[in-house]
N, C-alpha and C positions, 0 to 999 in steps of 0.2 A: 754827712749825707750817706744814707743807707742804700746799698746796691746789692741786688741778688742777680747773679749771672749764671744762667743755665747753659749747658753744653752737652754734647754727646749724641744728639739726635741724628737721624739720617734715614736712608732707605734700607730696609732689610727684608729678606724673604720670610714668608711664614715659617715658624719654627725657629727662627733666629733669635739672637740676643743683642741687647744694647745696655750700656751702662751710662746713665745720665749723671751729671755732676751739677751741683749748685754751689757756687762760691759766693760767700757773703763778705761784704766790706762795710765799715761804718757801724757795725753792730757785732757784739760777741754772742754768737748763737748758742754758746754753752748754757745760757740761762733760759733758753726757750725751746719749746717744742717746735718742730719744723714739719712741713708737709709738702707733698707733691699732689698736684691736681692735673687734670687734662681737659681739653675742650676739643671735641671733634666738630667738623663743619655742620652747622645747623643744629647743634646740640648744646645743652647747658654744660657749664664747667662742672666736673665731678672730682671728688676726692679719691685718690688712689693709694695713698699711704701717708701715715703720720708716724713720727718718732718723737718720743718724749725727751725731755732734757737729760734724763738719765739713760736714754738709749732704748727704752721699751717701744717696740714697734706695734703698730696697729694697721692691719691690712684688710680692706673690705673683701667680702666673700668672692666678688666677681673677678678678682685678680689674685686671690690668695693661692699660694703654691707656685705662682709664676713670678710675682713681683716681690722684691726684698728692698727694704729701706735701711740705710745705715748712715752713720755720721762720724766725722773726724773733727772733733772740736779744735784740735791743735791746728788744723788746716782751715777751720771755719767753713767746712764743706759738708754738704749732705749729698748722698748718692741714692740713686734708684736703679737697682739691677732688675732688668726685665728679661725673662727667659720665655721660650716657647711662644714667641709673639704671634699674634693673630691679626688678620686684616682689621678687625674691629678695634684694635689698639691704636689705630692711626688717629693721631690728634696732635695738637700742640700741648706740650707738657710744661707746666709752670711749678716753681717752688715758691713757698711763702713762709713767713714766720707765723706759726699757728697760735696766734694770740688774738683774743677779741679786742685788744686795746691797740694793736698795731696793724697797719695795712701796708705791708711791704711785699711786693711781688717782683719776680723777675720778668724778663721780656718773653720768655718761653723758648723752647727748642722743638722743632718739628720732628715728629716720628712718623714715618710712612712704612706700612707693612704691606708688601705686594710682591707677587711673583712676576 
């Protein structure tokens, strides 16, 4: 059984930082690209970071320079470092296996950015 478990979310003030973790079990993520997505209330889920199986990151323009994705295959874990957080970053953040053939998602971790 494949499980992805996100953690690290919380309430942070604007300008603050958080590091999210996604621990996988039941699958060896070393062979797969992994991704982080987020979904804010009333909005569609959007992709915020992808990392290839060899570690090449891909960050969309709207969070580039603030979000960094990394992976530790030995720990079967993917990370999302978020700096200079803004209120519009408030959302539930999810990780998934970035493969069109697999549909594995975590339960999400809530990030709230507010003063």
